[in-house]
C-alpha positions in Angstrom: 103.1 90.8 125.1 100.1 88.4 125.5 100.3 85.2 123.6 97.2 83.0 123.7 96.7 79.4 122.8 94.4 77.6 120.4 91.3 76.7 122.5 88.6 75.7 120.1 88.4 72.0 119.9 91.0 71.7 122.7 89.0 69.5 125.0 88.3 67.1 122.1 91.9 67.0 121.2 93.0 66.3 124.8 90.5 63.4 124.9 91.9 62.0 121.7 95.5 62.2 122.8 95.1 61.0 126.4 92.2 58.5 126.2 92.4 56.9 122.8 94.4 53.6 122.6 95.7 54.6 119.1 97.4 57.8 118.1 95.0 60.4 116.9 94.5 61.1 113.2 96.5 64.1 112.1 93.2 65.8 111.1 92.3 65.8 114.8 95.0 68.5 115.2 93.5 70.7 112.5 91.7 73.8 113.7 90.0 75.6 110.8 89.4 78.6 112.9 93.1 79.2 113.0 93.9 82.4 111.2 90.4 83.8 111.3 90.9 86.4 114.0 92.2 90.0 113.9 94.9 91.5 116.1 93.5 94.5 118.1 96.1 95.0 120.9 98.7 97.6 120.2 101.4 95.4 121.8 100.6 92.7 119.2 100.2 95.0 116.2 103.3 97.1 116.9 101.4 100.4 116.7 98.4 102.2 118.1 95.5 101.7 115.6 94.0 104.9 114.2 90.3 105.7 114.4 88.2 103.6 111.9 87.6 105.5 108.7 84.0 105.7 107.5 84.5 103.3 104.5 85.5 100.4 106.7 82.2 100.1 108.6 80.4 96.8 108.7 76.7 95.8 108.9 75.4 94.4 112.2 72.0 94.1 113.9 72.2 97.7 115.0 73.0 99.1 111.5 76.3 100.5 110.4 79.1 100.9 112.9 82.9 101.1 112.9 84.5 97.8 113.6 85.8 98.1 117.2 86.0 101.9 116.7 89.5 101.6 115.3 91.1 100.6 112.0 91.0 96.8 111.7 94.4 95.4 110.7 94.6 92.8 108.1 94.5 89.6 110.0 95.2 86.1 108.8 92.2 86.5 106.5 91.5 82.8 106.7 88.1 81.1 106.6 86.7 78.3 108.8 84.5 76.6 106.2 84.8 73.3 104.4 87.1 72.7 101.5 89.4 70.0 100.1 93.0 70.5 98.9 93.1 72.9 96.0 89.3 72.6 95.5 87.1 74.7 93.4 84.5 75.0 96.2 84.8 76.5 99.7 81.6 76.5 101.7 82.1 79.1 104.4 80.2 81.7 106.5 80.0 85.4 105.6 80.2 87.7 108.6 81.3 90.8 106.6 81.1 91.4 102.9 84.3 93.0 101.5 86.6 91.4 104.1 89.5 89.2 103.2 87.8 85.8 103.4 84.3 87.0 104.2 84.7 85.8 107.8 86.0 87.7 110.8 86.0 85.9 114.1 85.1 88.9 116.2 81.9 89.6 114.2 78.6 88.6 115.7 76.3 88.0 112.7 76.3 85.8 109.6 74.9 87.1 106.4 75.2 84.0 104.2 77.4 81.1 103.2 79.9 81.6 100.3 81.0 78.9 98.0 84.5 80.3 97.1 87.1 82.0 99.3 90.9 82.1 99.5 91.6 84.5 102.3 92.1 87.5 100.1 89.7 90.1 98.6 87.4 88.9 95.8 85.6 85.6 95.1 82.7 84.9 97.5 80.5 83.3 95.0 76.8 82.4 95.3 75.9 83.5 98.9 73.0 81.5 100.3 71.3 81.5 103.7 68.5 79.3 105.1 65.8 81.3 107.0 62.1 81.4 108.0 59.7 84.2 108.5 60.0 87.6 106.8 63.2 89.5 105.8 64.2 92.6 103.9 67.1 93.3 101.6 69.1 95.0 104.4 67.9 92.9 107.3 68.3 89.1 106.9 71.5 88.4 108.8 71.4 86.2 111.9 73.3 86.3 115.2 75.4 83.4 116.2 77.7 82.3 119.0 81.1 80.6 118.9 79.7 78.3 121.6 77.4 76.9 118.9 79.9 76.8 116.0 82.4 74.1 115.1 84.6 73.0 112.3 87.1 70.3 111.3 88.8 69.5 108.0 86.1 69.2 105.4 83.2 70.2 107.7 81.6 73.4 109.2 78.6 73.9 111.5 76.9 76.9 113.1 73.5 77.6 114.8 71.7 80.6 113.3 70.1 82.1 116.4 67.6 84.4 114.6 66.0 81.4 112.8 66.6 78.5 115.1 68.4 76.7 112.2 71.4 74.4 112.6 73.5 74.8 109.4 76.1 72.2 108.5 78.1 71.9 105.3 80.7 69.8 103.7 82.3 69.7 100.2 83.9 67.7 97.4 86.3 69.2 94.8 83.5 71.0 92.8 80.4 70.6 95.0 78.9 71.7 98.3 76.5 69.8 100.5 74.4 71.8 102.9 72.3 70.3 105.7 69.9 72.7 107.3 67.9 71.5 110.4 64.9 73.7 111.1 62.8 73.8 114.2 59.7 71.5 114.0 56.9 73.0 111.9 59.0 76.0 110.7 58.7 76.9 107.1 61.8 76.1 105.1 63.1 79.0 103.0 66.4 79.7 101.3 67.7 83.1 100.0 70.4 83.6 97.3 71.9 87.0 97.2 73.4 86.7 93.7 73.9 90.5 93.4 76.6 90.1 96.1 80.1 88.7 96.1 83.0 89.4 98.5 83.8 92.5 96.4 82.7 95.8 97.9 81.0 96.5 94.6 77.3 95.5 94.5 75.6 94.7 91.3 77.3 91.6 90.0 75.6 90.1 86.9 73.7 86.9 87.6 71.0 84.5 86.4 68.7 82.2 88.3 65.9 79.8 87.4 64.0 76.7 88.6 64.9 73.6 86.7 62.2 71.3 87.9 60.4 70.2 91.1 63.4 70.2 93.4 66.3 71.8 91.4 67.4 75.3 90.5 70.4 76.7 88.6 72.1 79.9 87.7 75.3 81.9 87.2 77.2 84.8 88.7 79.9 87.1 87.6 80.7 89.4 84.7 84.4 88.4 84.1 85.1 85.0 85.4 81.6 83.5 85.5 80.7 80.7 87.9 77.7 78.4 87.2 75.8 76.3 89.7 73.2 73.5 89.7 71.4 72.7 92.9 69.3 69.6 93.9 67.2 69.7 97.1 65.7 66.8 99.0 62.5 68.9 99.4 60.3 70.1 96.6 60.1 73.7 95.6 56.8 75.4 96.4 57.5 78.8 94.9 60.3 81.2 94.1 60.0 84.9 95.1 62.3 87.9 95.2 62.9 91.1 97.1 64.9 94.0 95.9 66.0 97.6 96.5 67.8 99.9 94.1 71.1 98.0 94.7 70.4 94.4 95.4 68.0 91.7 94.5 67.6 88.5 96.5 66.0 85.3 95.2 63.9 83.4 97.8 63.2 79.7 97.3 60.2 78.4 99.3 60.1 74.6 100.0 57.1 72.4 100.7 56.5 71.2 104.3 58.3 67.9 104.1 59.8 66.3 107.2 63.5 66.3 108.1 66.4 68.6 107.5 66.6 70.5 104.2 69.5 69.0 102.3 71.0 70.9 99.3 73.6 69.5 96.9 75.2 72.1 94.7 77.5 71.5 91.8 79.7 74.3 90.4 81.6 75.0 87.2 83.3 77.8 85.4 82.2 76.4 82.1 78.4 76.1 82.1 75.3 75.0 84.1 75.4 71.7 82.3 78.9 71.1 83.5 77.9 72.1 87.0 75.3 69.4 86.9 77.7 66.8 85.6 80.2 67.7 88.3 77.5 67.1 90.8 76.6 63.8 89.3 80.3 62.8 89.2 81.2 63.7 92.8 78.2 63.8 95.1 74.7 63.1 93.8 74.4 59.5 95.2 76.1 60.2 98.6 74.7 61.1 101.9 76.0 63.9 104.1 77.9 61.7 106.6 79.6 59.9 103.7 80.8 63.2 102.2 82.1 64.4 105.6 83.9 61.1 106.1 85.5 61.2 102.6 86.6 64.8 103.1 88.3 63.9 106.3 90.0 60.9 104.6 91.2 63.1 101.8 92.8 65.6 104.2 94.2 62.8 106.4 96.0 61.2 103.4 97.6 64.5 102.4 98.5 65.8 105.8 99.9 62.5 106.8 102.7 62.9 104.2 104.4 64.7 107.1 104.2 62.8 110.4 105.7 64.4 113.5 106.5 63.1 117.0 107.7 64.8 120.0 106.8 68.4 120.6 103.8 69.6 122.5 100.1 69.1 121.5 100.0 72.9 121.0 102.9 72.7 118.5 101.2 69.8 116.6 98.0 71.7 116.4 99.7 74.8 115.1 101.8 72.6 112.7 98.9 70.7 111.1 96.6 73.7 111.1 99.3 75.6 109.1 99.8 72.6 106.8 96.1 72.5 106.2 96.1 76.2 105.3 99.1 75.9 103.0 97.6 73.3 100.8 94.2 74.9 99.9 95.3 77.2 97.1 95.8 77.4 94.1 92.3 76.1 93.3 91.2 73.9 90.4 89.1 75.6 87.7 88.6 72.6 85.3 85.6 70.3 85.5 85.6 66.7 86.4 86.0 65.8 82.7 89.0 68.3 82.3 87.2 71.1 80.4 87.8 74.7 81.5 87.3 78.2 80.2 90.7 79.7 79.2 91.6 83.4 79.5 90.3 84.0 76.0 86.9 82.7 77.0 87.2 79.5 75.0 86.1 76.2 76.4 89.1 73.8 76.0 90.4 70.5 77.4 94.1 70.1 77.4 94.2 66.9 79.3 95.3 68.2 82.7 93.7 69.9 85.7 93.7 73.7 85.2 94.4 75.8 88.3 94.1 79.4 89.3 97.1 81.7 89.2 99.2 82.4 92.3 100.2 85.4 94.1 103.8 84.4 93.7 105.1 87.4 95.5 103.6 86.0 98.7 104.1 82.3 98.1 107.4 81.9 96.2 109.8 81.2 99.1 107.8 78.7 101.2 104.4 77.8 99.9 105.3 76.8 96.4 108.3 74.8 97.5 106.2 72.9 100.0 103.9 72.0 97.1 106.8 70.9 95.0 107.8 68.5 97.9 104.4 67.2 98.7 102.4 67.5 95.5 104.6 67.2 92.4 101.6 66.1 90.2 99.6 69.2 91.1 102.7 71.3 90.8 103.1 70.1 87.2 99.5 71.0 86.4 99.9 74.5 88.0 102.9 75.1 85.7 100.9 73.9 82.7 98.2 76.4 83.7 100.7 79.2 84.0 102.1 78.3 80.5 98.6 78.4 79.0 97.9 81.8 80.5 101.4 83.0 79.5 100.8 82.2 75.9 98.1 84.9 75.7 100.3 87.8 76.8 103.7 86.3 76.1 104.8 86.6 79.7 104.5 84.6 82.9 102.8 86.2 85.9 104.9 89.0 87.4 103.2 89.4 90.7 103.9 92.8 92.3 107.4 93.1 91.1 109.8 90.2 90.7 108.9 87.3 88.4 108.7 84.8 91.2 106.8 82.5 89.0 110.2 81.9 87.3 111.8 80.7 90.6 108.8 78.3 91.0 109.2 76.9 87.5 113.0 76.6 87.8 112.9 75.1 91.2 110.3 72.6 90.2 112.3 71.6 87.1 115.5 71.2 89.1 113.6 69.1 91.7 112.7 66.7 88.9 109.1 67.7 88.2 108.6 67.3 84.5 105.8 66.4 82.1 105.0 69.9 81.0 106.5 71.8 78.0 109.6 73.2 79.6 110.7 74.9 76.4 107.5 77.0 76.4 108.0 77.7 80.1 111.6 78.9 79.5 110.6 81.0 76.5 108.0 82.8 78.6 110.4 83.2 81.5 113.1 84.6 79.2 110.5 87.0 77.8 109.9 88.3 81.4 113.6 88.9 81.8 114.4 90.4 78.4 111.3 91.6 76.5 109.7 95.0 77.1 105.9 94.8 77.2 104.1 96.8 74.5 102.0 98.8 76.9 100.6 99.1 80.4 98.6 96.0 81.5 100.2 93.8 78.8 102.3 91.8 81.3 106.0 91.6 81.8 108.2 93.7 84.0 107.5 97.3 84.6 110.5 99.7 83.8 112.4 96.8 82.3 114.2 99.1 79.7 115.5 101.2 82.5 116.6 98.1 84.5 118.4 96.6 81.5 120.1 99.9 80.5 121.8 100.7 83.8 121.2 97.8 86.1 118.8 99.5 88.5 115.5 101.4 88.5 115.3 105.1 89.5 112.6 106.2 92.0 110.3 109.1 91.2 110.7 112.4 93.1 107.7 112.3 95.5 107.3 115.4 97.6 105.9 113.9 100.7 106.0 110.1 100.6 103.9 108.4 103.3 102.6 105.0 104.3 99.8 105.5 101.8 101.9 106.5 98.8 100.4 104.7 95.8 102.1 103.1 92.8 101.0 105.8 90.4 103.1 108.2 92.4 106.1 106.0 93.2 107.7 103.0 91.5 108.9 100.8 94.4 112.1 101.0 92.5 114.3 99.3 95.1 112.0 96.3 95.5 111.7 96.0 91.7 115.5 96.1 91.2 116.4 93.5 93.9 113.6 91.2 93.0 114.3 91.4 89.3 117.9 90.5 90.1 116.7 87.3 91.9 114.4 86.5 89.0 117.3 86.9 86.6 119.2 84.4 88.6 116.2 82.0 88.5 115.9 82.2 84.7 119.7 81.8 84.4 119.6 78.5 86.2 117.0 77.2 83.8 118.9 78.6 80.9 122.0 76.6 82.0 120.0 73.4 82.5 118.6 73.7 79.0 122.0 74.6 77.4 121.4 78.3 76.6 124.8 79.5 77.9 124.7 82.9 76.3 121.6 83.9 78.3 122.9 82.1 81.3 126.0 84.3 81.4 123.9 87.5 80.6 121.4 86.8 83.4 123.9 85.7 86.0 125.7 89.0 85.4 122.4 90.9 85.9 121.6 88.9 89.1 124.3 91.0 90.8 122.2 94.2 90.2 121.2 94.5 93.8 124.7 95.7 94.4 124.0 98.9 92.4 121.7 100.1 95.1 124.0 99.4 98.1 125.1 102.6 99.7 128.4 102.1 101.5 127.9 105.3 103.5 124.8 103.9 105.3 125.2 100.2 104.7 121.7 100.0 103.3 120.2 99.0 100.0 118.6 102.3 99.2 116.8 104.2 96.4 118.4 106.5 93.9 117.0 109.3 91.7 117.3 109.4 88.0 120.5 111.3 88.1 122.1 108.7 90.3 121.9 110.6 93.6 120.9 108.7 96.7 117.4 109.6 97.9 117.4 112.0 100.8 116.0 112.3 103.3 116.4 108.6 103.9 114.6 106.8 106.8 115.3 103.1 106.6 112.8 102.3 109.3 109.8 104.0 107.6 107.2 101.9 105.7 106.6 104.1 102.7 104.6 101.2 101.1 105.6 101.8 97.5 108.2 104.6 97.7 111.5 102.8 97.1 110.2 99.7 98.8 107.0 97.6 98.3 105.6 96.5 101.6 109.1 96.7 103.0 111.6 99.0 104.6 115.3 99.7 104.2 116.1 97.4 107.0 114.1 94.5 105.5 115.1 95.0 101.9 118.8 95.3 102.6 118.9 91.6 103.4 117.5 90.3 100.1 120.0 88.6 97.9 119.2 84.8 98.2 121.1 84.2 95.0 124.3 85.4 96.5 124.3 85.9 100.2 128.1 85.9 100.4 128.2 88.7 97.8 125.8 90.8 99.9 128.0 90.2 103.0 131.0 91.2 100.9 129.6 94.7 100.5 130.2 95.3 104.2 133.6 96.2 105.6 133.8 92.9 107.3 131.7 90.1 108.7 131.6 91.6 112.1 130.0 94.8 110.7 127.5 92.6 108.8 126.7 90.7 112.0 126.1 93.9 113.9 123.8 95.2 111.1 121.9 91.9 111.1 121.6 92.0 114.9 120.1 95.5 114.7 117.2 94.2 112.6 115.9 92.3 115.6 117.0 94.8 118.3 116.0 98.3 117.1 112.4 98.8 118.1 109.7 99.4 115.5 108.8 103.1 115.3 105.1 102.6 115.9 104.2 103.3 112.3 100.8 102.0 110.9 100.7 100.8 107.4 98.8 98.2 105.4 100.3 94.7 105.7 102.7 95.7 108.5 101.9 94.0 111.8 103.7 91.8 114.3 107.2 93.3 114.8 110.3 91.7 116.1 112.4 94.8 116.1 112.5 95.9 112.5 111.6 92.4 111.4 107.9 92.2 110.3 106.7 88.7 111.2 103.3 89.4 109.5 104.6 90.0 106.0 106.6 87.9 103.6 109.5 90.3 102.7 111.1 89.6 106.1 110.9 85.9 106.0 114.4 85.2 104.6 116.4 87.6 106.8 117.4 85.5 109.8 119.1 82.8 107.7 121.9 85.2 106.8 123.4 84.3 110.2 124.3 80.9 108.6 126.7 82.6 106.2 128.7 84.2 108.9 128.8 80.9 110.9 126.3 82.0 113.5 123.6 79.4 113.0 122.6 79.5 116.7 121.7 83.2 116.3 119.4 82.4 113.4 117.8 79.6 115.4 117.1 81.9 118.3 115.2 84.2 116.0 113.3 81.4 114.3 112.2 79.9 117.7 111.0 83.3 118.9 109.0 83.8 115.7 107.4 80.4 115.8 106.6 80.6 119.5 105.4 84.2 119.7 104.1 85.3 116.3 101.7 82.4 115.7 98.8 81.6 118.0 98.4 85.3 118.8 95.5 87.3 120.2 93.2 86.6 123.1 91.8 83.5 121.5 95.2 82.2 120.3 93.9 82.0 116.8 95.6 85.0 115.1 98.6 85.1 112.7 101.0 88.1 113.0 99.7 89.2 109.6 97.9 88.1 106.4 98.4 84.4 105.5 98.3 85.2 101.7 97.4 81.8 100.3 99.5 80.0 102.8 102.6 82.2 102.8 102.9 82.5 106.6 101.5 79.0 107.2 104.1 77.3 105.0 107.0 79.2 106.5 106.0 77.7 109.9 105.7 74.2 108.5 109.1 74.2 106.9 110.9 75.6 109.9 109.0 73.3 112.3 110.5 70.3 110.4 113.9 71.8 110.0 114.2 72.5 106.3 114.0 75.9 104.6 114.4 76.8 100.9 116.5 79.9 101.3 116.8 80.2 97.5 113.7 78.3 96.1 115.1 78.2 92.5 118.0 76.1 93.9 116.9 72.5 94.7 118.4 72.5 98.2 117.4 73.4 101.8 119.1 75.0 104.8 118.9 72.6 107.7 117.5 74.2 110.9 116.6 72.7 114.2 113.1 71.2 114.1 110.7 71.7 117.0 109.9 68.0 116.8 112.1 65.0 117.8 111.3 63.0 114.7 109.7 63.8 111.3 108.8 61.3 108.6 108.3 63.2 105.3 106.9 61.5 102.3 108.7 63.1 99.3 106.9 61.9 96.1 106.2 58.5 97.5 109.6 58.0 99.1 109.7 58.9 102.8 112.8 60.3 104.5 113.3 60.9 108.2 114.5 63.8 110.2 115.7 63.0 113.7 116.9 65.5 116.3 119.4 64.5 119.0 119.5 66.5 122.2 117.4 69.5 123.2 119.8 72.3 122.3 119.3 74.8 119.4 122.9 75.1 118.2 123.7 72.5 115.6 126.9 70.6 116.3 126.6 68.0 113.5 124.4 67.1 110.5 124.5 63.6 108.9 122.6 62.0 106.2 122.5 58.2 105.7 125.3 58.0 108.3 127.6 60.4 106.4 128.5 63.8 107.9 127.3 66.8 105.8 129.7 69.6 105.4 127.9 72.9 105.9 124.2 73.4 106.5 122.6 72.6 103.1 121.1 69.3 101.9 119.9 68.8 98.3 116.5 67.7 97.2 118.1 64.8 95.3 119.6 63.5 98.5 116.3 63.6 100.3 114.7 61.7 97.5 116.9 58.7 98.4 114.7 58.2 101.5 117.4 58.1 104.2 117.7 59.6 107.7 118.8 63.2 108.3 120.2 63.4 111.8 120.6 66.8 113.4 122.7 66.8 116.6 122.5 69.9 118.8 124.1 71.2 121.9 
């Protein structure tokens, strides 16, 4: 299987490392193109891609064509554009509307530049494009080459070949700064396609008007509305528009002043006036180079909270590129003065920064814990935001199935992150675990009555379940049951901390519900019908998608009980049988099945999707740490930096879900059960790590080059077992991992 290397920016990086008298800044290792490519090779994907269906065609110079002629797998879905940590604004190119981030590295044209993106479908606000000459609604895109494209933390640049325009952009938290350098004597024109976002649906509501000689403003969206206020360094000569029966494009014509066209745009989810004030607060008096420099400094300060030494330059580039990805979302939605629009549509100011919701199903195990470790202040505001949203429906976010927002809140509280109303957070978490929602779409857990009554959820009888089975046909009953059980455990820990022992005991008992779906005859966690019968036929290697399992299989879901791994092991006849079963996860070949979100296979382990991420650590609980490390090393080495460019993830990054897994394992700490304030110690890939934990740095040192741990000590004292607590790390001492 071919594994490439990160090549973009490589010569510059080698120069910095070899020729600079001082160590390079950590931002020099960040490659924003990492995660922007798609896997096409069957050996990488794990299956032979099917012919491209008609609805997945994309626009290019030659009209509509299937992308590569085969179905495009979901790649990392990352974007290369400029942003700051958890910023409202992402200024990034659009090569394909309706794709994950709007940018696919293999595409050859650019349609516009978005101002919001997170690497999943949606967003893509206020597309703009500089141009000259004449265009039509369906023909304004420009070709480009990766040879004339570059990016670094807080900066993006590309040359638009059709128009001879060099486009550069940088950002602050709530503003974008564009610098468009036209050819001499070319007319300067700018289009805004406000009828488009990254949604496949065309016809978004919008408004647009000229404010004065060099400014314009507007809004876009019908649900969550974004507002913008733009100031140009050239005067506006006229504003035109072109339209067809689906889209309308505004065209701003500028006067023939000398020099690049520079455009500063403020954004807000409250009003145009607040967009203007955000612009004044963050950017209006700064030049382009200053904003680029400040963006780099912001990233340098954050990424430098983890400093590594030893390892290869390639490993450092992967590490810091992943850390950069992991800390971009959730995004702030409040203005510079603290005002935001709440879920009821009211404009409020609660005295904290209001953030977007999370896809906790993707981020609960790695990403959110990494935030707790590096950004406790932002973590507290994210919890406050979750509480404010929860007050409307009476529930916390439930994601796909399990209430992994509860493990985030519990884990944060037990790691000492306070300052929010924990009683309100607990009330909402308890509602998730015990209160049945009044109707569909009202929040809370689906099929909760059934779960409470018998301790498991029955699956529907689906005649011919496939990899395309939808949730209106099937219930993903196994995934719901086992994830609810872990969520019960998470709420129980918070109940105990707050002194609610009755609910603690109730929920701890329910946290064992995963056992109700363990079939001793097959040694799999498996679906059952309403009458209690095991589902037959049963194919544990088949990705039904939502039949029994959600984006998982019997092999992957059987190894999910982070609240009680010893209890799961105890369901097997003996530890040897468990070990053989666990070995089989990595040795039985994937069956070549094609399903959404299933790419990058290590046996039955899917490196490209989150449900597999906790499996290898079960070796620790049968005293086979070295077997776990062998699997972790293979995953880090072979399932990142994939594809011919070396820029691909094994799957979709999902707001940093894959990136943060790499970061934590690369430094030697993994939160096996994120609700518990402790970490499994693994073997880092670096010789030394200095980790700033809420202002107190601790050190991780590796002795010897082996991957089997022979001793772990902290502050000179031997640690029994493989776990270290968050409180111990906060003391700022040295964790020494000796290997053989």
